[in-house]
N, C-alpha and C positions, 0 to 999 in steps of 0.2 A: 731590631732595627729602630733607630731613633729618627723621628720625623720632625720637620720644622714646625713652628708654632702654627696652630690652626687659625685659618683666617676668619672663622666664626667665633673666636674667643670673645666673650662679652667685653673684656677690658680693652679690646682693640677697636671696638665699634665707635664711630663718630656719633656723639649724642645728636639725636634728631635726624639722622641720615643713614643711608645704606653704605655698603662697602665701596660702591662706585664713588660716592661723595668723599669717602675717606681717602681713596686713592688720588682723587683730584686735589684734595687738600694737601696730601703729601707732596705732590708736584709743586703746588703753589708755595708751600713752605720752603722747598729747595730753591725755587725761583726767587723768593723774597730774600733768601740768604745770598744768592748770587747778585741780586740787585743791591743789597746792602754793601757788599764788597765793592761793586762798581762805583757806587756813590762815594764810598770811603776813598777809593783811588782817585776819583776826580777832585773831590774836595781837598784831599790831602795834597795832591799835586799843586793845587792853587795856593794852599797855605804855605807849602814849602817854597814855592817860587816867589811868593810875596814877602814873607818875613823869615823864612828858613828856621822855623821853630820846631819842626817835627823831628829833625835829625834822623830821618830815614830817606833813602834814595828812591824807593819805589813803594810809596805809601799805599796801604797801611802796613805792608810787610817790611821787615828789615831785610832788604834784598836789593840787588842791582838787576836791571834789565840786561840779560845776556843770553840770547838764544844759543844753545850749544848742545852738543852730544859728547859722549865720552866712552870709555871702556865698558861702563856698566849698562849702556843703552840697550844693546841687543838682548842681554840677559834680563833686564828689567821688563822689556816688552814681552818676552817669551814667558817669564814667570807670571806676569799679570794675566796673559791669555790662558795659561794653564790653570791658575787658581779660579778664574771666572768660569771656565768650562767644567772643571772637575771638583773644585773646592767644596761646594755645597753637598755633593753626593758623598765625598770622602768623609767630610765632617759628620755627616748623619750616620755613617755606618762603621767608622773606625772604632775599635775598642778604646775605652776612655783613656787609659794611660798612654797608649800610642798616639791618641789625638793630642794630648798635652805636649809630648815631645815633638810631634809633627808640626803643631802650631808654632812652638818656639823656633824650631829649625827653619820653617818657611818664613816666619816673620823676620828672623835674623838674615836670611838670604835676601829678602825684599829690601831690608834696610841697607845691607851691604851694596847691593847693585845700584840702588838709588844714590848712595854716597859716591860710588865709583863713576857715576855719570860725570861728576866734577873731577875725576882723576884721583889717584892715590894721595898726592901731596895736598891738593886744594880741597879734596873732599873728605879726607880722613886724617892723615898725619899732621897736617898744618892747622887743623881746627883749634886744638887746645893749646897751641903754642903762640897764639897771637897776643898782642900787648895787653889785652884786658883779661887774659885767661889764667887758669889755675897754675899751669906749668911754669909761668913766669915768676912764681913766688916760692916754689918748693925748696929752692936752695937756702931759704931763710928758716927752714925747719930742721937744721942740723941738730939743734937742741929743741926737741918738741915741747918739753916742759916750759922752757923760757919763751918760746914762740907763743904758746897758749896764754901764758901770764901777761905777755905784752901785746896780745892780739888786738884788743880794743884800742890800744894806743896808736894804731896805724890805720884806723878806718877812715877818719876824716881827711879830706884832701889837704887841709891846712897843716896836718901833722907831718913830721919828718918821715921820709921813707914810707909814705902811705901805700897801702896795698893796691894792686891792680883792681879794676872795677869788680870783677866777678868774685874775687876773694873777699873784698870789703863788703860786697853785697850779700854774703852768706855767712852763716856760722862756720866755725873752723872744721866741722865734720866733713864739709865738701872738699876743701883742699887737702885734708889729712888722707882722704881716699887716694889721691894721686901721690902724696908723699909715701904712703904705704906701698903702692905699686913700684915706685922708684926704689924703695928699700929692698923689694923683692927681686930687683934686677930687671924690672919691666919699665924702665924709664923712657921718656921721650914721647912725642906726639903719636907715633904709630901704635904703641901699646896702649896709650890712654884712649885713643879713638876706638881701638878694637874692644877694649874693656867696656866702654860706654855702649857700643852697639850690641855686644853680647849680653850685658846685664839688662840694658833697656828693652831688648826684644823679649826677654824672659817674662816681662810684664803681661804678655799675651796669655801665657800659661797661668799666671796668678789670677787674672780676671776669670778665666774658665773655671779654676778651682773654686773661686768665691761663689760664682753663680750656681755651680752644682751643689756646693754645701748648703746653699739657701733654697734648694729644691727647684732650681731652674736649669736642669741639665738640657732640656729641649732648647731653651733660649740660648744656652751656652754653645750648643752644637750649631745652631743657626747663625750665631754671631761670629763663630770662629773665623770664617773666611774674611769677614769685615775687619776683625782685629788684625789679621795677617796683612791685608792690603791697605792698611790705614794710610791716608795722606800724612798723618803725623810722623810717619817713619822718615819723611824728608828731614825732620828736625831731630829725631832720635839719633840719626847718624851724621856727625858724631858730636853730640853735645852732652854735657854733664846732666842736663835736665832729663834726658832719657833715662839715665841711671837713677836720678831722684824718683822718677815715676815708678821704676821697678821696685825700689825700696818701699815706697808707700803702698804699691799694689800687693806685694807679698805680706806686708803688715796686715792689710785687710783680709787677705786670703787665710792667713793663720788665725786671725780673729774669728772669721766665719767658721773655720773647722773646729775651733775650741767652743764657740757658742752653740753650735749644732751637735757637739759631741760626736762628730764623725771621725774622731781620731782616738787612739788608745790612751793617750795621756793629755787630756784637755787642759789641765792646769799648766803643764810644761809648755804646751803649744801657745796658750794664752800669754805666758810669760815671754815667750819668744816674740809673739806679736807686739807686746809692749816694748820690748827692746828695739824692734824695728820702727815702731811708732816714735819712740824716743829719738832714734837716729834720724828719722824723717825730719823732726823739728830741728835737728842740729846739722842738717845739710842745707836746709832752706827755711828761712823764717816764715814765709807765706804758707808752708805746708802744715802749719798748725791747723789750718782749715780742713785738713783731712779728718779732724775730729767729727765733722758732720757726716761723711759717709761711714765712718766707724760707728757712730751712734745709730745710723740707719741699719747697719749689720746687726747690732744688738737688738734693735727694735724688731727687725724681721724674725730674728731667732727667738724673740720674746723671753730673753733672759739677761740677767746682769752677772751671771756666775763668773764669766771670764774677767770681769772688770777689776777686781782686786789684784789678780795676777798681772794683768796688762798694765795697770797703774804702777805696780811694783817694778816692772821691767822698764817703763818709761822713766820712772824716778831714778832707777839705777844709772841710766844713761845721763840724765840731767845732773845727778850727783857726781858722776865721774868727771864730767866737763867742768863743773863748778869747783870741785876740789883741785882740779888741775890748773885753775886760775881764770877760766873764761866764764863770765856771768852773762847768761843769755839776754836778760832784759837790758843790761847795759849795752850790749852789742846791738840790740834792736834799736834802742834810742839813738845811738850814734849812726846806725844805718839810715834812719829817717833823715837825720841831719845831712849825712853824706849824699843821700838821694837828691836832696834839693840844693846841694852844692854843684851838682852836675847839670846835665841836659834836662833833667826832669823839671827843673825850675822854669824852663822855657816851654817845654811841651804842653800844649793846651789841654787841660782836663776836659773841656767842652767838646773837643774832637775825639780824644782817645776813649772817653767813657762809652762811646758807641762803636768807634772803629775797632776797639779791642775785640768786640763781639764778631766783627767781620773776620778778623784774624783767626779766632777760635773756630769759626764755621769752616774756614779753609783747612785748618789742621784736622778737624773732626770729619769733614767731608759732608756732601749733600745728603747721603743716606742717613747719617747720624742726625742731621738737622730734621729730616722727615720723621725719623724714629722718635726724636725728642718731642716733636709735635704730638705724636700719638701718646707718648708718656704723659705729657701735660694734660691731654684730653682725658686720659684714663685715670688721672690722679684722684678725682673725687671718689670714684668707686673703690679704688685700691685703698685709700685711706679710711673709707667707711668700713670696709671689710676688716681692715687692721684693727680698728677700734672695737669691732664686734668679737674679736678673738683670734685674729691672725689672718694673714693673706691666704687665699686659696692656693692649693697646689696646682701643678700644671694640668692635672686632669680634673680639677674641681672648678668651682665657679669663679675663683679669683684669677685663674690663668697665670699671667705674667706679672702678678702684683709685686713680687720681690724685685724684678728688674725695674719696674716703674718707680718704686720707692727709692732704689739706689740712684736712678737717673735724676730724680727730683732732688735728692740730697746733694748731688754733684752740681746741679744747676744753681742751687742755693749757695754753695761754696764759691762758684764762679761769680755770681752776682755780688757777693760780699767782697771778693778780691777786686772786682771791677770798680765798685763804688768807693773803695778805700782810697783811690788815687795813687796807690803804690804799684800800680800795674799799667803804666803809660807806655805803650808800644812793646814790641817783641813778645807779645803774649802767645803767638804761635809756638814759641819755644817754652816760655816761662810757665804756661798753663798745661804743659804736657801731662803732669800727674793727674789733672782733672779731666782733660779732654779724653784720655784713655778710657774713662768710664762712661763716656757718651757713645763710644763706638758700638757697644752691645745693643743700644737702642734700635739699631737696624733690624734686630730680630723681631721687632714689633710690626714690621712691614709685611704686607701680604706675600705669601710664599711664591706666587706666580711672578712677582715683581723682583725677587731677590737678585737674580743674575743681572738684571738691568741696573739695579742700584749698585751692585758690586762692581760692574764695569765702570760706572760713573766714579766710584771711589778711586779705582786704579787709574782711570784716565786723568782725574784731577791731580793725583800725585805725580804722574808722568809729565803733565803740562807744567806744573809749578817747577819741577826739578830741571826741566829742559829749557824753559823760557827765562828763568830767574837764577841768579847766583845768590843763594840764601847765605846769611851770615848771622853771627851772634857774638 
């Protein structure tokens, strides 16, 4: 029987204080995140009403105020209650492989019912058919080779037949996914939405695989219900960014398996990880920052053996796109120019550089914020043990060091994305591939508090989905 993380784990203690102090600081961290969001909402409303430069209707989220219920409401409430009541026990005792499938299935159900709160058309089928979305451009890929060769020629708004915003804002790997679905006979918004929900929710299993490969099975089991009931599911269903998050997550999972040699063919698995890492960079420019958590995986495994295979896989993807006529760096340079041809030129950096963090806190949930606080507090000890010869195992002095280091790497990636100025607004969706890895930080919270924090996660998701009509 697998038990949750021990509350007497040295890495979880608050320096200079007891566990009661730590629990108080958890609550204060969550309250600070809620206050940050409230301040961002008030300040954002004032800015938008004064000079209309935010281009969001319910700052800081890209959403409209619209209290509503829908077909998914009863199932969403019932599922949340069931997971809060029974999820921690089931996750602690279920055989590992069954836990992976159960986690994916339950996360998929949670994402579906949240999407269906808005109804089938508005919540799923119509999401990817709007004027900025990928499906608006797939008819221009009848000749894929010609479309790739001319892709960069349609990024700028000033160029003829410029791409819709989401196609222009990403490398062609993103839109080619939906072109592929269309060629398979799965065209239209319904199939595209279902694909994003199915693929996006599989990221839950990928995170669990990664944690276990790095010696953090106890943390994985504790985190599983939090991954399932993530507020981020509001934006996974149904957006392409949920799919991007899954591609990146499975890349890290395969890399962890190869690095720890917990697979029969570590070289082949490392090559597959590289292929997915390469694809990650070709579905979203900003996901090159996944190199930071990937480096953390290798650091925790204390090996660079998978690196040549992974680099070969990534190079193969880059080479294929380059030979087909798309130059990544040219596309990125033009994207930056296109970015400032649109609303980003008006959106104030001074507001979004901190309001983005409020969006991320909502997507990750208050439990993740509290867990991230513990990870930052545990960082000095975890890094010190890492320098001395590797993190402690779950039964050793290092406890949850692997989880701590992963969370730190993701926080660094988020800080880089935020300071870059290329993430002004909509980060509750855009940062899904990073926010996903903050969710397991809830495993660092005291065991006796877990159900309350889990209820807070579910409640936040339900509130957002029923009070706001989110968009992207």
